[in-house]
C-alpha positions as CSV (number, residue, x, y, z in Angstrom):
1,M,-6.1,11.1,-17.6
2,S,-5.5,7.7,-19.1
3,F,-3.4,4.6,-18.5
4,A,-3.9,3.2,-22.0
5,G,-1.1,1.0,-23.1
6,E,0.4,0.7,-19.7
7,Y,1.2,-2.6,-17.9
8,I,0.6,-2.2,-14.1
9,W,1.2,-4.8,-11.4
10,I,-1.0,-4.5,-8.4
11,I,-0.1,-6.6,-5.3
12,G,-3.0,-6.8,-2.9
13,A,-5.6,-6.6,-5.6
14,S,-8.1,-9.2,-4.2
15,C,-10.1,-6.7,-2.0
16,G,-10.3,-3.3,-0.5
17,I,-8.4,-0.4,-2.0
18,G,-6.3,-2.7,-4.2
19,E,-9.4,-4.1,-5.9
20,A,-11.0,-0.7,-6.4
21,L,-7.7,0.6,-7.8
22,A,-7.6,-2.3,-10.2
23,R,-11.1,-1.4,-11.5
24,E,-10.2,2.2,-11.8
25,L,-7.0,1.6,-13.7
26,A,-8.6,-1.0,-16.0
27,A,-11.4,1.5,-16.8
28,Q,-8.7,3.9,-17.8
29,G,-7.1,1.5,-20.2
30,A,-4.3,-0.2,-18.3
31,T,-3.5,-3.9,-18.7
32,L,-3.1,-5.3,-15.2
33,I,-1.2,-8.1,-13.4
34,L,-3.3,-9.0,-10.4
35,S,-1.7,-10.5,-7.3
36,A,-2.6,-11.5,-3.8
37,R,-2.7,-14.8,-1.9
38,R,-6.4,-15.7,-2.8
39,E,-6.3,-16.9,-6.4
40,A,-10.1,-17.5,-6.7
41,E,-10.8,-13.8,-5.8
42,L,-8.2,-12.6,-8.3
43,E,-9.8,-14.8,-11.0
44,A,-13.2,-13.4,-10.2
45,L,-11.9,-9.9,-10.4
46,N,-10.2,-10.6,-13.7
47,A,-13.4,-12.1,-15.1
48,S,-15.4,-9.0,-14.0
49,L,-12.9,-6.8,-15.8
50,G,-13.3,-8.8,-19.1
51,G,-10.7,-11.5,-18.5
52,A,-7.9,-9.6,-20.4
53,H,-5.6,-9.3,-17.5
54,R,-3.0,-11.7,-15.9
55,V,-3.4,-13.4,-12.5
56,V,-0.2,-14.1,-10.5
57,P,-1.1,-15.4,-7.0
58,F,1.6,-15.5,-4.3
59,D,2.3,-14.7,-0.7
60,V,4.3,-11.5,-0.2
61,A,5.6,-12.7,3.2
62,D,7.6,-15.5,1.4
63,S,10.6,-14.0,-0.3
64,A,11.1,-17.0,-2.5
65,Q,7.5,-16.8,-3.8
66,V,8.0,-13.0,-4.4
67,Q,11.1,-13.7,-6.4
68,R,9.4,-16.4,-8.5
69,A,6.5,-14.1,-9.2
70,A,8.8,-11.3,-10.3
71,E,10.6,-13.8,-12.7
72,Q,7.2,-14.9,-14.0
73,V,6.1,-11.3,-14.7
74,S,9.5,-10.5,-16.2
75,G,9.1,-13.5,-18.5
76,M,5.8,-12.2,-19.9
77,G,7.9,-10.1,-22.4
78,T,6.0,-6.8,-21.8
79,R,7.3,-3.6,-20.4
80,L,6.3,-3.1,-16.8
81,D,5.3,0.5,-16.2
82,R,4.2,0.5,-12.5
83,V,4.3,-1.8,-9.5
84,I,1.8,-0.9,-6.8
85,F,2.2,-2.7,-3.4
86,M,-1.2,-2.5,-1.5
87,A,-1.0,-5.8,0.5
88,A,-1.6,-5.5,4.2
89,I,-3.1,-7.1,7.2
90,Y,-4.5,-5.5,10.3
91,R,-6.5,-5.7,13.5
92,P,-6.8,-3.1,16.3
93,E,-4.4,-4.1,19.0
94,A,-2.7,-2.5,22.0
95,I,0.8,-3.4,23.1
96,A,-0.7,-5.2,26.1
97,A,-2.1,-7.9,23.8
98,R,1.4,-9.4,23.1
99,D,0.3,-11.6,20.3
100,Y,3.7,-12.7,19.0
101,A,2.4,-14.9,16.2
102,F,0.1,-12.2,14.7
103,T,2.8,-9.5,15.1
104,K,5.3,-11.6,13.2
105,Q,2.8,-12.2,10.4
106,L,1.8,-8.5,10.2
107,V,5.4,-7.3,10.0
108,E,6.2,-10.0,7.4
109,V,3.3,-8.9,5.2
110,N,3.1,-5.2,5.7
111,L,6.8,-4.3,5.9
112,L,8.9,-7.2,4.7
113,G,6.5,-7.8,1.9
114,A,7.1,-4.3,0.6
115,I,10.8,-4.7,0.9
116,Y,10.8,-8.1,-0.8
117,M,8.7,-6.7,-3.7
118,T,11.0,-3.8,-4.2
119,Y,14.1,-5.9,-4.2
120,A,12.6,-8.3,-6.7
121,V,11.3,-5.6,-9.1
122,L,14.2,-3.1,-9.1
123,P,16.4,-5.2,-11.4
124,L,13.7,-5.2,-14.0
125,F,13.2,-1.4,-13.8
126,E,17.0,-1.0,-14.0
127,Q,17.1,-3.1,-17.1
128,Q,14.2,-1.1,-18.7
129,R,15.8,2.2,-17.3
130,A,12.3,3.2,-16.3
131,G,9.5,2.2,-13.9
132,Q,7.4,3.4,-11.0
133,M,7.5,1.7,-7.6
134,V,4.5,2.6,-5.4
135,L,4.4,1.6,-1.7
136,C,1.4,1.9,0.5
137,G,2.0,3.3,4.0
138,S,-0.8,4.8,6.1
139,V,-1.6,7.9,8.1
140,A,-1.3,5.5,11.0
141,G,2.5,5.5,10.3
142,Y,2.9,9.3,10.8
143,T,3.0,9.1,14.6
144,G,2.5,6.6,17.4
145,L,-1.1,6.5,18.6
146,P,-2.6,4.4,21.4
147,G,-4.1,1.1,20.2
148,G,-2.2,1.2,16.9
149,Q,0.4,-1.4,17.5
150,P,1.8,-3.2,15.7
151,Y,0.2,-2.0,12.5
152,S,1.2,1.6,13.0
153,A,4.8,0.6,13.5
154,S,4.8,-1.5,10.3
155,K,3.5,1.4,8.3
156,A,6.0,3.8,9.8
157,G,8.6,1.3,8.5
158,V,7.1,1.4,5.0
159,I,7.2,5.2,5.0
160,N,10.8,5.3,6.1
161,F,11.7,2.6,3.5
162,A,10.0,4.5,0.7
163,E,11.8,7.7,1.7
164,S,15.2,5.9,1.7
165,L,14.4,4.2,-1.6
166,Y,13.6,7.6,-3.2
167,A,17.0,8.9,-2.0
168,E,18.9,5.9,-3.3
169,V,17.5,4.9,-6.7
170,D,18.4,6.5,-10.0
171,N,16.2,9.2,-11.3
172,F,14.7,7.0,-14.0
173,I,12.9,5.0,-11.3
174,D,9.9,7.0,-9.9
175,V,9.1,6.2,-6.2
176,K,5.8,7.1,-4.8
177,L,4.3,6.6,-1.3
178,I,0.5,6.3,-0.6
179,N,-0.7,7.3,2.8
180,P,-4.4,6.8,3.1
181,G,-6.6,8.0,5.9
182,F,-9.6,5.9,6.8
183,V,-11.1,4.0,3.9
184,R,-14.1,1.6,4.2
185,T,-12.6,-1.9,3.8
186,R,-12.5,-5.3,5.5
187,I,-9.6,-3.8,7.5
188,T,-11.2,-0.7,8.9
189,D,-14.5,-2.6,9.5
190,K,-12.6,-4.2,12.4
191,N,-12.3,-0.8,14.2
192,N,-14.7,0.0,17.0
193,F,-14.0,3.8,17.1
194,A,-15.0,6.8,15.1
195,M,-13.2,7.2,11.9
196,P,-13.2,10.8,10.7
197,M,-13.6,11.6,7.0
198,R,-13.8,7.9,6.1
199,L,-13.8,7.4,2.3
200,E,-15.2,4.7,0.1
201,P,-12.6,2.5,-1.8
202,E,-13.6,4.0,-5.1
203,Q,-12.8,7.5,-3.8
204,A,-9.4,6.3,-2.6
205,A,-8.8,4.6,-6.0
206,K,-9.5,7.8,-7.9
207,A,-7.1,9.8,-5.6
208,I,-4.4,7.2,-6.1
209,A,-4.8,7.1,-9.9
210,K,-4.5,10.9,-10.1
211,G,-1.5,10.8,-7.8
212,L,0.3,8.2,-9.9
213,K,0.4,10.7,-12.8
214,G,1.5,13.6,-10.5
215,R,4.9,14.9,-9.6
216,A,4.5,14.6,-5.8
217,F,6.3,11.8,-3.9
218,E,3.4,11.3,-1.4
219,I,-0.2,10.6,-2.3
220,H,-2.3,11.2,0.8
221,F,-6.0,11.7,1.4
222,P,-8.4,13.0,2.5
223,K,-6.3,16.1,2.9
224,G,-8.5,17.6,5.6
225,F,-7.6,14.6,7.8
226,T,-4.1,13.8,6.7
227,Y,-2.8,17.4,7.2
228,G,-4.2,17.3,10.8
229,V,-2.2,14.2,11.6
230,K,0.8,15.7,10.0
231,G,0.4,18.7,12.2
232,L,0.3,16.4,15.3
233,H,3.5,14.7,14.2
234,S,5.3,18.1,13.8
235,L,4.7,19.1,17.4
236,P,7.5,18.8,20.0
237,Y,7.5,15.4,21.8
238,A,6.5,17.0,25.1
239,I,3.2,18.2,23.6
240,R,2.6,15.3,21.2
241,L,3.1,12.6,23.8
242,W,0.9,14.5,26.2
243,L,-1.8,14.6,23.6
244,T,-1.6,11.0,22.6
245,R,-1.6,9.8,26.2
246,R,-4.8,11.8,26.7
247,M,-6.3,9.9,23.7
248,R,-5.5,6.7,25.5
249,D,-7.1,7.9,28.7
250,K,-10.3,8.9,26.9
251,A,-10.6,5.6,25.0
């Protein structure tokens, strides 16, 4: 498997899975456009990769910044093969917390950011008549679990948006959805509960890189965990809601 000769834009490349994915794709020959809010971390990443990549910092929650970034990338004069949206914020929080400011920020980054990026990039893909749009959801978006708000809701929105996007765009645009389980990152380090089958970012990056070349719409891992959560989601509401309430009572 090789990405030699490809130009790939990774949004959310400054840390976590996005950073590991940048390292994996660069090692496989891709030329990258690295984006996130933190320019210094992006520059450090680029330097560690040999300095041959582009750094385009911006805030995905600001639609105007997203549009300017897309115009900048379009103006580079190179074919854009894949856009991978990995940006997200999180902290474990129950509905009772009612933190309006954080909830607004989370939805703007996790969900609206994914939508803004898609809207900004699609015209370029349509002009090229080719391209791959990759959005990152989460296993947390499969079904509502106690303590998952509002992150789970934002990721459920990403999943639904990716499914709708797949149904609407022309066949020359490839849409893929990443749904990771638990991966060791700054985000999951905030959790104070057991995280079954937790992977390292490098393992996640290899799974994603393989999935980008595959035919399946969804890239999900680790399979032993994700299929279990999918099974929970497939249960009738009466059973599923009884089980999730028991999870709350045992927490």
